C-alpha positions in Angstrom: 0.0 0.0 0.0 2.8 2.4 0.7 1.0 4.5 3.3 -1.3 4.1 6.3 -4.0 6.6 5.2 -7.7 5.6 5.3 -8.8 8.3 3.0 -6.8 9.7 0.0 -7.9 12.5 -2.3 -6.9 13.4 -5.8 -8.3 15.6 -8.5 -8.7 16.0 -12.2 -10.1 18.7 -14.4 -13.0 18.1 -16.8 -12.8 21.7 -18.1 -10.1 24.2 -19.1 -10.5 26.1 -15.8 -7.5 25.8 -13.5 -7.2 26.1 -9.7 -4.4 27.7 -7.8 -2.3 25.9 -5.3 -4.2 27.3 -2.3 -6.8 24.6 -3.0 -4.3 22.0 -1.6 -4.8 23.4 2.0 -8.6 23.1 1.7 -8.4 19.6 0.4 -5.8 18.4 2.9 -7.6 19.8 5.9 -10.8 18.2 4.7 -9.2 14.9 4.1 -7.6 14.8 7.6 -10.9 15.7 9.3 -12.9 13.2 7.4 -10.3 10.4 7.8 -10.4 10.9 11.6 -14.2 10.8 11.5 -14.1 7.5 9.6 -11.7 6.0 12.1 -13.5 7.3 15.2 -17.0 6.2 14.0 -15.9 2.7 13.0 -16.8 3.3 9.4 -14.2 0.8 8.1 -15.1 -1.9 10.6 -16.1 -4.9 8.6 -15.6 -3.1 5.2 -14.3 -5.2 2.3 -11.7 -2.5 1.7 -9.0 -1.0 3.9 -9.1 2.6 2.6 -10.9 4.9 0.2 -9.4 6.8 -2.7 -11.6 9.7 -3.9 -11.0 11.6 -7.0 -12.7 15.0 -7.4 -13.6 15.6 -11.0 -13.6 19.4 -11.5 -16.5 19.9 -13.9 -19.8 21.8 -14.3 -22.1 20.0 -11.8 -22.2 18.8 -8.2 -23.0 15.1 -8.3 -24.8 13.4 -5.4 -23.4 10.0 -5.8 -19.9 8.7 -6.7 -18.7 6.6 -9.5 -17.2 3.3 -8.4 -14.3 1.1 -9.6 -13.6 -2.4 -8.2 -11.8 -2.8 -4.9 -8.2 -3.2 -5.8 -7.2 -6.8 -5.0 -3.7 -6.0 -3.7 -4.0 -2.5 -2.3 -7.5 -3.1 -0.9 -8.7 0.4 -1.7 -12.1 1.4 -2.9 -11.7 3.9 -5.8 -14.4 6.5 -6.0 -14.8 9.6 -8.1 -17.3 12.5 -7.9 -17.8 15.6 -10.0 -17.8 19.0 -8.2 -18.7 22.3 -9.9 -15.5 24.1 -10.4 -17.4 27.4 -10.6 -18.3 27.1 -6.9 -14.6 26.4 -5.9 -12.6 28.7 -8.2 -12.1 32.1 -6.5 -14.0 31.1 -3.4 -12.5 31.6 0.1 -11.0 28.7 1.9 -14.1 28.1 4.1 -16.3 27.7 1.0 -13.8 25.5 -0.7 -13.5 23.2 2.3 -17.3 23.0 2.6 -17.6 22.0 -1.1 -15.0 19.3 -0.8 -16.4 18.0 2.5 -19.9 17.8 1.2 -18.9 15.9 -1.9 -16.6 13.6 0.1 -19.3 12.9 2.7 -21.9 12.1 0.0 -19.4 9.7 -1.6 -18.5 8.0 1.7 -22.2 7.7 2.7 -23.2 6.2 -0.6 -20.4 3.7 -0.4 -21.3 3.0 3.3 -24.9 2.2 2.3 -23.7 -0.1 -0.5 -21.3 -2.0 1.8 -23.6 -1.8 4.9 -21.2 0.2 7.0 -21.8 2.5 10.0 -22.6 5.9 8.4 -24.4 7.6 11.3 -21.5 10.0 12.2 -21.0 10.8 8.5 -24.7 11.5 8.0 -24.7 13.7 11.1 -21.8 15.7 9.7 -23.4 16.1 6.3 -26.7 17.3 7.9 -24.8 19.8 10.0 -22.9 21.2 6.9 -26.0 21.4 4.7 -28.0 23.1 7.5 -25.2 25.7 7.6 -25.4 26.2 3.8 -29.1 26.9 4.0 -28.7 29.7 6.6 
């Protein structure tokens, strides 16, 4: 595996728009926070995978469910990808960027949790909290 992470993020652009390097801080902080939530909540207990790799596809829409690939037989990761609207992220402040990534990641993890019958209660609570904050 080469690392002991339980959640790994990556990104790819579906448009010509580009993001500056400040986005790395928003993504890294979000990953660390959600990874700890996964560990603390027991999300991975009984999972057929050891960790999740999530690719953010920077495009023109915010998807509600991720795209799946097969669990890697050697690395034991679950590869997921989800499209996020780059227009919401580009030029936004760090707090808005973090919220966009966190919501997309939570939706992906919850969807996978339902599919693999994992404990998603803490993840759902966090998503509800974030979305309630967006509506205010």
